[in-house]
C-alpha positions as CSV (number, residue, x, y, z in Angstrom):
1,M,28.0,218.3,153.6
2,D,24.0,217.4,154.1
3,K,22.9,213.9,153.7
4,A,19.5,215.1,152.2
5,S,21.4,216.7,149.2
6,P,24.5,214.7,148.0
7,W,27.3,216.2,145.5
8,V,26.3,216.4,142.6
9,D,29.0,216.2,139.7
10,P,28.5,219.0,137.0
11,V,30.4,218.1,134.0
12,V,28.6,214.1,134.7
13,E,25.4,216.2,134.7
14,A,26.2,218.0,131.5
15,Y,26.9,214.8,129.6
16,K,23.6,213.1,130.8
17,A,21.8,215.7,128.5
18,G,23.1,214.0,125.9
19,I,22.6,210.5,126.5
20,D,19.7,209.0,124.3
21,L,18.0,206.3,127.2
22,T,15.5,204.9,125.1
23,L,18.8,203.4,123.4
24,L,20.3,202.5,126.4
25,R,17.2,200.8,127.7
26,E,16.7,199.1,124.4
27,N,20.5,197.3,124.6
28,L,20.0,196.5,128.1
29,R,16.6,194.5,127.3
30,K,19.3,192.7,125.2
31,T,21.0,189.3,126.2
32,P,24.8,189.5,126.5
33,E,25.1,187.7,123.2
34,Q,22.4,189.8,121.6
35,R,25.0,192.7,122.1
36,I,27.7,191.0,120.9
37,D,25.8,190.3,117.7
38,A,25.0,193.6,117.0
39,L,28.8,195.2,117.9
40,M,29.9,192.6,115.6
41,E,27.5,193.4,113.0
42,L,28.1,197.3,113.3
43,Q,32.0,196.1,112.9
44,R,31.4,194.1,109.8
45,F,29.5,197.6,108.3
46,A,32.1,199.9,109.8
47,E,34.5,197.6,107.6
48,E,32.5,198.0,104.7
49,L,32.6,201.3,104.8
50,R,36.1,201.5,105.1
51,R,36.7,199.3,102.2
52,A,33.9,201.4,100.0
53,G,35.6,204.8,101.3
54,C,39.3,203.2,99.8
55,E,37.4,202.3,96.5
56,A,36.3,205.6,95.9
57,M,39.6,207.3,97.1
58,K,41.3,205.1,94.2
59,K,38.8,205.7,91.8
60,L,38.9,209.6,92.2
61,R,42.7,209.4,92.0
62,G,42.8,207.0,89.0
63,Q,44.5,204.3,90.7
64,P,43.7,201.0,89.4
65,R,42.0,198.2,92.2
């Protein structure tokens, strides 16, 4: 294999096209603690969405809370 042109994995190249580098760079500017805090906030939001979805389904089905 030629040293000037290293092998490129076509699967990796296909995934690269869908990556938002601005978000990646923004997150890499954060400290590890800031990243964990953001992840915890996202987890709290996801849990609230789950709870709201369960409540909505109960109301649709006519079940008591």
